[in-house]
N, C-alpha and C positions, 0 to 999 in steps of 0.2 A: 624446437620451441623457441619461438621469437619473445624477445623480451624488450617492452618500450621504455625508455626513460623519460620519465616526465619532468615537470618541473619540480615537485617535492622531493627530486631526489637530490638537486642542489642543497635545500635546506639539512637533508641529512649529511650530507658531503661536509657542510660547513660546520655542522654540530663535531661530527668525526674530528674534522682539523683542528677545531679549536681545544677538542679535549686532548688531543696531542700536543698542543702548544702549552696547555696547561701542564702535561706531565712531564716536559722537559724542562719548565720552569719551577716547579716545585722542589725544594732543597729536599735531601734523602736526610732522615733522621741520622742522629750520630751513631756511627759503629757499622754503618750501611754503605758500602762505595759500589760503585759500579752498576746503577740500576735498580732494578726491582729485584726483590726476593721474597721468597717464600716461607710462612712460619708454621709451625706444627705445634699444636698444644694440647696435649693429653691429660684427660681429665683422672681423677683420683678412680672412679668407678669404672674408666676404661682400663686401667692397670689392673684393679681389681677382678675385672672379667677376664684379663690375659691370663693373671697368676691362676685364676680358678679353671681355666681352660688347660692350662700345663698339668696342674694336678690331675685334673680329669683325664688328660690322656694318659699320666702315669698309673692312675686307677686301673684304667682299661688295659693298660699293657699288662698289669700282674694279674688282672684276671684271665687275661687271653692264655697265660702260661697254664698247660695242662696238669692237674695231677695225675698222680700214677693210678693204675686201677686197683695196686694193692694197699695204697693208703685209703683211697675211697672205701674199699670193703673193710679194712681194719677200723675207720670212723664209724662205718653202719654197725659193725660189731658190737663196737665199744657202746654206742648209742642205744643199740636194742638191750645190751645186758644192764645198761645204766651204769656203767664205770666210766662213760665220756667225762672230763673234767677240765673245764677252761680256766688257766690261771690268771687271776686278776691282773697281777704284776705283769703277766705277758702281754696283757692286753694293753694295759696303761703304756709300757713301754712302746709299743706298736704305735698307739696314738699320739705318744710326745714325738716320735721319729718323723710324723708326718708335717711338723710345726715347723 
């Protein structure tokens, strides 16, 4: 592939060079030394999303743990008999533990 440089390239090159001169002559803000630096600003929404992701992963890991077949059979029997009882206090403790 052949590239032909035309007169408009000189205009581009002058703009680039003048931009470089401006960068060199511009004073750096206080506290920044040695040229350019990058800055990251994380929004509160992003922090909340990250926390939700961590919590979601923890819940998924907890659900991935398989219950024993004996325990499942025991629960089915209790539900069938109508003797299965959920402690409101235990549920409240588990909910508060997640906070």
